[in-house]
Residue, then its C-alpha position, 0 to 999 in steps of 0.5 A: x606379108x604374103x599373098x595367096x592368089x588364084x589366077x585364071x587363064x583367059x585362053x582356056x579358063x583353067x586355074x593356077x594357084x600361087x603365093x607371092x609377096x607381090x602377086x601383081x608382079x608375079x602375074x606379069x612374070x607368068x604372062x611374060x613367059x618366065x614360068x615355062x610350065x605355064x606357057x600354055x595358060x597365058x594370058x593369066x588374070x588374078x581372080x582372087x588374092x588373099x593376104x596372110x601374115x607370113x609366107x609360111x601360112x600362104x604357102x601352106x594354103x597354096x599347097x593344100x588347095x593344089x593337092x585337092x585339085x578341085x575345080x568346084x571348090x576353087x570356083x566356090x572360093x572365087x565366088x565367096x571372094x575369100x578362103x573360108x577355112x572353117x566353112x570350106x572344110x579347109 
């Protein structure tokens, strides 16, 4: 089992999309500075987490969302509380 998560920076409001088998642990690692590319975003908090049956599925959705780089779509997903692949056009 794997999760796609969307985290938001408490510092500047930007979003980060990732996937992990343990998103809580991953956010702790991000906030501890273990991901150098995110150091300008910390502290991060998870604003949405969606479970997938395989890491491949979670990773595919992560890459799809990252390619779009669409803040309004990410906001809508967070407001809906889930990634709706049919209604969002994903």
